[in-house]
Each structure stands twice: as structure tokens, then as C-alpha cells.
C-alpha positions in Angstrom: 20.1 -47.0 -212.5 21.8 -48.4 -209.4 22.9 -45.9 -206.8 26.5 -44.8 -206.8 28.7 -45.0 -203.8 27.8 -41.8 -201.9 30.4 -39.6 -200.4 30.6 -39.5 -196.6 28.7 -36.1 -196.7 25.9 -37.6 -198.7 25.7 -40.7 -196.4 25.3 -38.3 -193.5 22.7 -36.3 -195.5 20.7 -39.5 -196.2 21.0 -40.6 -192.5 19.7 -37.2 -191.3 16.7 -37.4 -193.6 15.9 -40.9 -192.5 16.3 -39.9 -188.9 14.1 -36.8 -189.2 11.2 -38.1 -191.4 11.7 -41.8 -191.4 12.7 -42.2 -195.1 14.9 -40.7 -197.8 12.8 -38.6 -200.2 12.4 -39.9 -203.8 13.9 -36.8 -205.2 17.2 -37.5 -203.4 17.1 -41.1 -204.4 16.6 -40.0 -208.0 20.0 -38.3 -207.8 21.7 -41.1 -206.0 23.1 -42.6 -209.2 25.4 -39.6 -209.6 27.1 -38.3 -206.5 28.1 -35.0 -208.2 24.5 -34.3 -209.1 23.3 -35.4 -205.6 25.8 -33.0 -203.9 24.8 -30.2 -206.3 21.1 -30.7 -205.5 21.8 -30.9 -201.8 23.8 -27.6 -201.9 21.0 -25.9 -203.9 18.3 -27.1 -201.6 20.2 -26.2 -198.4 20.9 -22.7 -199.8 17.3 -22.2 -200.8 15.9 -23.4 -197.5 18.4 -22.0 -195.1 19.5 -18.7 -196.7 17.9 -15.5 -195.2 14.8 -14.4 -197.1 11.3 -13.1 -196.5 9.8 -16.6 -197.0 8.5 -18.9 -194.3 10.1 -22.3 -193.8 6.9 -23.9 -195.4 7.1 -21.6 -198.4 10.8 -22.4 -198.9 10.1 -26.1 -198.7 7.3 -25.9 -201.3 9.6 -24.0 -203.7 12.5 -26.4 -203.1 10.4 -29.5 -203.7 8.5 -28.1 -206.8 11.3 -26.4 -208.7 13.3 -29.5 -209.7 10.1 -31.3 -210.7 9.0 -28.3 -212.9 12.5 -28.0 -214.4 12.5 -31.7 -215.3 9.1 -31.5 -216.8 9.9 -28.5 -219.0 13.3 -29.7 -220.2 12.1 -33.1 -221.5 
């Protein structure tokens, strides 16, 4: 599916990712066809990674990157 026209917020989100790590992760590109889904995922990820918890930044990142893949695999 071709990417949808992202909102300004999502354009900025993609630009920050590209600036920080040099590319836009595939998981974000997978949601790029539907701006509403992309924004929902970005909100979920940000809350998971930035909300206060007893987890380290690394642990949070591992959870955030594995949960959507596991969910997709178990709902097919």
C-alpha cells in the first residue's frame, strides 16, 4: 500500500527518527498507509517508553518493539 499523506505531527515524528538513527523504522513505515493507525501507534509507543515505570530505557524499548510484532503474529 502506498503511504498516506502524514499529518504535520507524523512528518515531524519521521524526521526526528531519521535525524536520530538515520532512518525511519520499518514498523513506522508499516503504519504509514493509515495516518490514524500511525498516530495511535506513536502515542502508544511514546507512552510506553516515556511514562514513569521501574523499567530501564532498554527494557522499555525491547517491549515497545516486540509487542506489536507479537500481537500481529497472534491475530493472523
